[in-house]
C-alpha positions in Angstrom: 11.8 8.3 -0.5 10.2 9.9 2.5 7.1 7.8 2.3 7.3 4.3 3.7 4.7 1.7 2.6 3.6 -0.6 5.5 1.0 -2.6 3.5 2.6 -6.0 4.3 1.9 -5.3 8.0 -1.7 -4.4 7.3 -2.2 -7.5 5.2 -0.7 -9.7 8.1 -3.0 -8.0 10.6 -6.0 -8.8 8.4 -4.7 -12.3 7.6 -5.1 -11.6 3.9 -2.6 -12.4 1.1 -1.7 -9.7 -1.4 -3.2 -11.9 -4.1 -6.6 -11.8 -2.3 -6.4 -8.1 -2.0 -5.5 -7.7 -5.7 -8.6 -9.6 -6.6 -10.8 -7.5 -4.3 -9.5 -4.1 -5.5 -9.0 -5.2 -9.1 -5.3 -4.4 -9.6 -2.6 -6.7 -11.0 -0.2 -8.5 -8.8 2.6 -6.7 -10.6 1.2 -3.3 -9.6 0.6 -4.6 -6.0 4.3 -5.7 -5.9 5.4 -2.2 -7.0 3.3 -0.6 -4.3 4.4 -3.0 -1.6 8.1 -2.6 -2.5 7.8 1.2 -2.2 8.8 1.7 -5.8 5.5 3.2 -6.8 5.6 6.9 -7.6 1.9 7.5 -7.0 -1.3 5.8 -5.9 -4.8 6.7 -7.0 -7.1 7.8 -4.3 -9.6 5.2 -5.6 -7.1 2.4 -5.1 -6.1 3.7 -1.6 -9.8 3.9 -0.7 -10.4 0.3 -1.7 -7.3 -0.9 0.1 -8.4 0.8 3.3 -12.0 -0.5 2.9 -10.9 -4.2 2.6 -8.2 -4.0 5.2 -10.4 -2.0 7.5 -7.7 0.6 8.1 -6.9 4.2 7.6 -4.3 5.6 5.1 -2.0 6.4 7.9 -1.9 2.6 8.7 -0.3 1.8 5.4 1.6 5.0 4.5 4.1 6.7 6.8 6.1 9.9 6.2 9.7 9.6 7.4 11.0 13.0 8.3 14.6 13.6 7.1 14.5 11.1 4.3 15.6 12.6 1.0 13.7 12.2 -2.2 15.8 10.1 -4.6 15.7 10.8 -8.3 
């Protein structure tokens, strides 16, 4: 997938666990795991907004486009 998720790095920078973030943004740990692993096919803007608010970051800090990567089906 041409989108790389760098959420783990943002969590480390904020010294927050993914469980703490899940509680703050009200999503399950299973959904957070799917997002962190890069297996998510989509993310709601509301969820992205909450992640950025609590991690004090911009979307570009947790999502990267990797040019040349092919979309796998």
